[in-house]
TORKOLDO-529568 format. One line per 8 residues: their letters; for each residue x, y, z of N, C-alpha, C. Coordinates in steps of 0.001 Angstrom, whole numbers, plus 500000, padded with zeros to 6 digits. Atoms other than C-alpha are relative to their C-alpha. Example, Ala and Ser with C-alpha at 12.3 -4.5 7.8 and 13.67 -1.06 7.14 Angstrom:
! residues 2
AS) 500890:498810:500000:512300:495500:507800:500900:501200:500000 ~ 499180:498810:499940:513670:498940:507140:499230:501090:500730
This chain:
! residues 193
MQSRKNGD) 500841:498830:500000:500000:500000:500000:500892:501242:500000 ~ 499204:498793:500061:501614:503192:498875:499279:501015:499126 ~ 500545:498959:500852:500595:506511:497392:501154:500923:499625 ~ 498930:499143:500485:502593:509066:495507:499681:501457:500324 ~ 500185:498592:499677:503087:512649:496630:501298:500706:499621 ~ 498824:499235:500436:505480:515106:494929:501140:499106:499510 ~ 498961:500862:500561:507328:512261:493159:500603:499013:500984 ~ 499462:500934:498997:508134:510424:496422:498926:498987:500368
YLVKQVDF) 500938:501007:499522:506579:507221:497621:499806:500176:501503 ~ 500304:500008:498575:504843:507401:500973:499736:498541:500359 ~ 500101:501415:499689:505390:503942:502342:499184:499837:501267 ~ 500875:500183:498845:502624:502836:504670:500310:498707:500734 ~ 499703:501253:499330:503483:499203:505311:500636:499018:499030 ~ 499460:501135:500740:505377:496155:504163:499705:498783:500863 ~ 500320:501213:499258:503970:492807:505220:501177:499038:499943 ~ 498907:500972:499963:506439:490136:506275:499546:498743:500721
IITNMVAS) 500265:501286:499347:506441:486512:507396:501278:499572:500705 ~ 498836:500491:499252:508794:485312:510135:500199:498532:499637 ~ 499697:501379:500404:510507:482139:508919:500871:499271:501019 ~ 499134:500631:499001:512916:481537:511798:500342:501005:501092 ~ 499528:499189:498880:513766:482864:515231:501115:499233:500698 ~ 498895:500590:499246:517000:482232:517101:499961:500640:501387 ~ 500052:499485:498626:516975:482537:520890:501032:499286:500852 ~ 499067:500622:499051:519457:481903:523677:499337:499986:501374
ANLGLELD) 500579:500143:498658:518579:480723:527159:500935:499171:500869 ~ 499296:500865:499066:519916:479014:530260:498951:499115:500654 ~ 500989:500943:499472:518051:475864:531322:500075:499841:501515 ~ 499824:500184:498556:519396:475992:534888:500394:498576:500350 ~ 499563:501383:499806:520859:472490:534489:501464:499864:499613 ~ 498650:500360:500418:524403:471141:534399:499860:498677:499255 ~ 500259:501146:500862:524537:468605:531575:501251:499175:499707 ~ 498965:500926:500470:526664:465540:530830:499551:499583:498605
LFYIANRI) 500476:500187:501365:526320:465575:527057:500204:498576:499484 ~ 499794:501406:500397:527811:462075:526557:498863:499134:500538 ~ 501035:500783:499326:525353:460589:529035:498639:500224:499329 ~ 501280:499647:500613:522393:462430:527498:499888:499429:498589 ~ 500017:500489:501384:523328:461497:523909:499821:498486:499948 ~ 500143:501458:499967:523502:457816:524907:498622:499552:500465 ~ 501303:500384:499468:520037:457891:526470:498802:500613:499268 ~ 501107:499335:500685:517946:460274:524380:500262:499948:498491
REVEYEPE) 499827:500251:501441:517491:459295:520732:500092:501293:499180 ~ 500032:498751:500772:516845:462890:519543:501241:500871:500188 ~ 498792:499211:499729:520262:464085:520794:501191:499415:499243 ~ 498769:500374:500699:523378:463997:518606:501158:500744:500665 ~ 498843:499365:499355:526792:464669:520120:501281:499451:499392 ~ 498704:500347:500569:530133:464630:518307:500996:501080:500439 ~ 499158:498940:499427:532535:466605:520532:501253:500322:499191 ~ 498823:499694:500814:535425:466286:518088:499674:500975:498869
QFPGAILK) 500406:499064:501046:533402:468341:515599:499418:501301:500557 ~ 500632:498822:499410:531488:470716:517902:499804:499739:501490 ~ 500081:500232:498546:531468:471220:521712:498587:499824:500558 ~ 501374:500133:499522:527673:471211:521961:499303:498807:499375 ~ 500843:501068:500542:525052:468539:521421:498821:500643:499283 ~ 501154:499505:500741:522085:468917:519081:498779:499169:500363 ~ 501276:500637:499673:518537:468144:520180:498980:500474:498972 ~ 500975:499636:501031:515860:468029:517459:498602:499570:500409
FKDPKASL) 501408:500266:499759:512104:468267:517960:499235:500125:498675 ~ 500836:499916:501205:509411:467711:515330:498827:500952:500181 ~ 501151:499132:499773:506597:469690:516994:500145:500780:501302 ~ 499745:499212:501194:507229:472543:517104:501352:499614:499413 ~ 498763:500381:500672:509956:471960:514530:501104:500957:500448 ~ 498941:499164:499440:513032:473230:516342:501219:499137:500301 ~ 498757:500654:499591:516647:472355:517049:500640:500854:501080 ~ 499316:499281:498937:518625:473247:520135:501447:499553:500061
LLFKNGKV) 498612:500300:499684:522349:473460:520667:500076:499977:501514 ~ 499902:500166:498546:522979:472162:524192:501463:500068:500420 ~ 498643:499920:499482:526076:473031:526190:500027:499485:501439 ~ 499843:500618:498675:527429:471460:529396:499501:500882:501133 ~ 500384:499065:498937:526732:474583:531452:498498:500306:500020 ~ 501441:499795:500023:523009:474434:530575:499532:501098:499069 ~ 500393:498969:500967:523089:477230:528039:499579:499312:498710 ~ 500512:500561:501239:521167:476572:524851:499762:501109:498978
VCVGCKDE) 500413:499130:501097:520533:478148:521474:498889:499256:499282 ~ 501182:500604:500619:517097:477428:520030:499813:500617:498610 ~ 500129:499564:501390:516641:477621:516241:498790:499311:499373 ~ 501051:500631:500778:513658:477010:513990:498586:500408:500347 ~ 501350:499570:499632:510666:478401:515880:499642:501266:499223 ~ 500446:498830:500759:508567:481055:514178:499352:501069:500870 ~ 500568:498999:499091:507222:482832:517260:500492:499725:501426 ~ 499503:500112:498629:508040:483432:520920:499265:498946:500836
PSIAKTLD) 500646:501084:499246:505328:481124:522365:500578:498613:499654 ~ 499391:501283:500396:506881:478250:520365:501371:499818:500635 ~ 498691:500071:499338:510309:479088:521785:499802:499599:501461 ~ 500265:500305:498582:508920:479045:525346:499569:498547:500165 ~ 500480:501384:499948:507123:475734:524691:501165:499027:499787 ~ 498848:500861:500298:510300:474205:523222:500962:499950:501181 ~ 499100:499972:498847:512416:475323:526186:499416:499233:501185 ~ 500645:500749:498907:509884:473966:528713:500107:498493:499747
RTVKLLKP) 499919:501418:500377:509818:470663:526860:501427:499461:500162 ~ 498589:500394:499881:513625:470569:526794:500374:499779:501459 ~ 499708:500142:498570:513870:471110:530571:499397:498700:500534 ~ 500654:501234:499538:511335:468318:531228:500730:498757:499503 ~ 499310:501136:500588:513223:465980:528893:501372:499768:500645 ~ 498612:500126:499538:516719:466708:530253:500165:499922:501517 ~ 499869:499946:498541:516065:467213:533975:500354:498636:500618 ~ 499653:501299:499389:516110:463452:534819:501432:499533:499691
YSKKIITN) 498657:500419:500410:519477:463107:533051:501090:501008:500365 ~ 499002:498955:499717:521183:466274:534320:500885:499619:501179 ~ 499051:500242:498913:524247:466143:536550:499600:500768:501242 ~ 500327:499125:498886:522991:469005:538677:498887:500958:499571 ~ 501061:499018:500263:519845:471143:538867:500404:501283:500723 ~ 499543:498728:499438:520986:474720:539378:498807:500841:500453 ~ 501209:499264:499631:517506:476263:539412:498773:499275:499447 ~ 501263:500568:500470:513917:475121:539077:499133:501051:499315
KKPTFQVT) 500758:498939:500660:512835:478439:537586:499841:499687:498516 ~ 500268:500141:501428:511293:478427:534153:501049:500816:499231 ~ 498963:499244:500705:514000:479422:531634:499437:501211:499251 ~ 500343:498818:500793:513811:482918:530198:500925:499988:498786 ~ 499186:500016:501216:515131:483526:526713:500117:501395:499415 ~ 499789:498747:500714:516453:486326:524574:500058:499683:498514 ~ 499969:500174:501453:515715:486491:520856:501236:500730:499485 ~ 498751:499415:500481:519066:487078:519138:500001:500249:498494
NIVASASL) 500072:499802:501445:518044:486910:515468:498628:499541:499515 ~ 501252:500383:500645:514841:486867:513449:500230:500073:498494 ~ 499934:500011:501461:514716:485884:509785:498563:500108:499500 ~ 501341:499783:500539:511725:487132:507803:500079:500171:498490 ~ 500071:499777:501443:510643:487185:504179:498892:501012:499724 ~ 500970:498964:500354:508750:489985:502478:500097:500281:498508 ~ 499929:499505:501371:507980:491563:499137:499846:501513:500061 ~ 500091:498538:500060:508600:495222:498402:498979:500431:498948
NMNLDLFS) 501016:499757:501029:505979:494912:495615:500477:500938:498895 ~ 499445:499272:501139:508269:496390:492983:501235:499240:499526 ~ 498777:500597:500534:510977:495066:490673:501163:500928:500320 ~ 498830:499202:499612:514476:496198:491604:501096:499909:498947 ~ 498829:499960:500877:517376:497272:489406:501228:499830:500903 ~ 498923:500301:499046:520096:495550:491438:501335:500613:499592 ~ 498748:499379:500445:522933:496924:489276:500057:501461:500442 ~ 500040:498588:499572:521859:500530:489941:500105:500117:501516
IAYKVKDV) 499955:499975:498531:521318:499778:493623:501425:499773:500483 ~ 498623:500300:499585:524805:498258:493942:500934:501158:499685 ~ 499128:498903:500432:526354:501200:492106:499766:501282:500801 ~ 500331:498698:499411:524529:504037:493856:499690:499995:501497 ~ 500380:500049:498587:523505:502828:497329:501177:499488:500831 ~ 498919:500359:499094:526051:502674:500140:499672:498688:500728 ~ 500123:501245:499223:526630:499343:501966:499192:498907:499282 ~ 500635:501064:500776:525380:497087:499149:501080:499161:499331
EYEPEQFP) 499103:500929:500684:527223:493995:497907:499179:499254:498961 ~ 500710:500705:501058:526229:492477:494571:501009:499371:499050 ~ 499148:500745:500915:528090:489796:492653:499134:498973:499281 ~ 500978:500856:500672:525586:488341:490154:500579:498697:499432 ~ 499377:501233:500494:528101:485759:488855:499992:498927:501087 ~ 499959:500941:498883:528121:484171:492310:498638:499738:500626 ~ 501313:500140:499349:524598:484810:493607:499053:501047:499414 ~ 500915:499063:500659:521465:486424:492106:499466:501145:500864
GAILKFKD) 500508:498951:499122:520709:488612:495125:501076:500983:500420 ~ 499104:498976:499456:522252:491802:496492:499779:500054:501506 ~ 500094:499895:498546:522989:492323:500181:500096:501470:500386 ~ 500039:498625:499499:522022:495642:501771:500125:499929:501511 ~ 499763:500045:498557:523429:496187:505261:499705:501352:500628 ~ 500283:498800:499219:522023:498691:507703:500807:499934:501290 ~ 499216:499956:498763:524041:499826:510714:499124:500186:501237 ~ 500856:499749:498853:521175:500979:512941:498543:499843:499612
PKVSLLLF) 499474:501161:499285:519575:498598:513629:500890:499166:499077 ~ 499067:500820:500769:522215:496101:512524:499229:498837:499364 ~ 500849:500948:500714:520022:494267:510014:500450:499961:498546 ~ 499647:500150:501411:520807:492897:506551:498794:499532:499212 ~ 501055:500419:500908:518470:492496:503619:500620:499349:498779 ~ 499622:500661:501231:518937:490050:500802:498938:500407:498991 ~ 500937:499427:500967:517352:491758:497783:500027:499204:498703 ~ 500086:500674:501285:516123:490031:494640:499318:500914:498988
KNGKVICA) 500496:499197:501116:515240:491514:491254:498475:500161:500024 ~ 501469:499976:499997:511531:490641:491677:499409:500718:501220 ~ 500476:499258:498831:511321:492691:494909:499851:499163:501255 ~ 500038:500857:498810:511402:489698:497239:501221:500330:500861 ~ 498962:499616:499047:513483:490308:500366:500066:498971:501123 ~ 499793:500789:498784:514960:488180:503148:500687:500954:500984 ~ 499487:499109:498961:515590:490131:506342:500629:499144:501099 ~ 499323:500757:498941:518128:488821:508902:500727:500956:500939
GATSKKQI) 499254:499223:499018:519671:490160:512084:499145:500792:500962 ~ 500891:499249:499109:516647:491839:513645:499752:499195:501273 ~ 500314:500681:498743:515750:491053:517240:498562:500270:500457 ~ 501406:499738:499679:512140:492314:517177:499217:500228:498706 ~ 500866:499748:501157:509181:492636:514822:500078:501469:499599 ~ 499907:498561:500288:509490:496423:515108:501244:500301:499158 ~ 498782:499792:500788:513077:496298:513819:499807:499522:498558 ~ 500259:500504:501353:511946:494188:510848:499150:501009:499238
KDTLLKAK) 500923:499060:500642:509066:496554:510060:500713:501303:499631 ~ 499303:498737:500244:511203:499690:510402:501032:499869:498882 ~ 498966:500218:501015:514012:498229:508260:499373:499834:498619 ~ 500646:500208:501299:511648:497099:505488:499407:501297:499454 ~ 500543:498713:500442:509908:500487:505378:501109:500934:499528 ~ 498841:499172:500359:513263:502277:505278:500557:499550:498639 ~ 499467:500545:501253:514474:499959:502479:499067:500320:498837 ~ 500944:499746:501085:511293:500378:500434:500064:501454:499558
KMLSKYVG) 499908:498566:500330:511512:504150:500624:501304:500296:499254 ~ 498683:499769:500594:515233:504133:499784:500113:499411:498592 ~ 499820:500727:501259:514945:501624:496911:498954:500343:498944 ~ 501055:499674:500971:511819:503071:495253:500540:500804:498819 ~ 499365:499258:501095:514168:505199:493103:500649:499072:498985 ~ 499266:500955:500834:515683:502042:491608:499097:498881:499499 ~ 500948:501007:500505:512641:500288:490174:500487:499515:498652 ~ 499544:500610:501258:513632:497863:487416:498834:499526:499176
K) 501035:500517:500913:511772:496224:484575:499598:498611:500375
């Protein structure tokens, strides 16, 4: 939804869909990853390749990196209630196998990255954007999209010729919305065929 006034686009909104959220938390458990991997089928642990274990759930579809100190990184959820549900489920699953229970409090989490997809509803001239817009990387021989990096907030957009966008690095829906609106306004001068 946009209208034109004095040659400029007045951007009202850009709809987006969250495709992945990354969150960090502390389960309040001390974990023996070897012991857990040998007893829980959904846990993979190869310490020679990575110091953490991987726990995979099907519903909600999520993966967690588990560390000995009880810290976890949750990947794959699309909203905060799913993250909370996944963390609660993880605590219930791991508590009987933990070396030590540090706290019985429900784990709190911090969203560290949100990935979202959107459409700017306009074709983009990526060559002009790469040439004229600061902080854009575009190497069409290697990849068909251009990368636009914003410093405040520190969010990157993967731009495609058809106006489709992947947004990464935001930590809130507001940051996604603000970044997409800013990008649409900035890029409306570079509409392609």
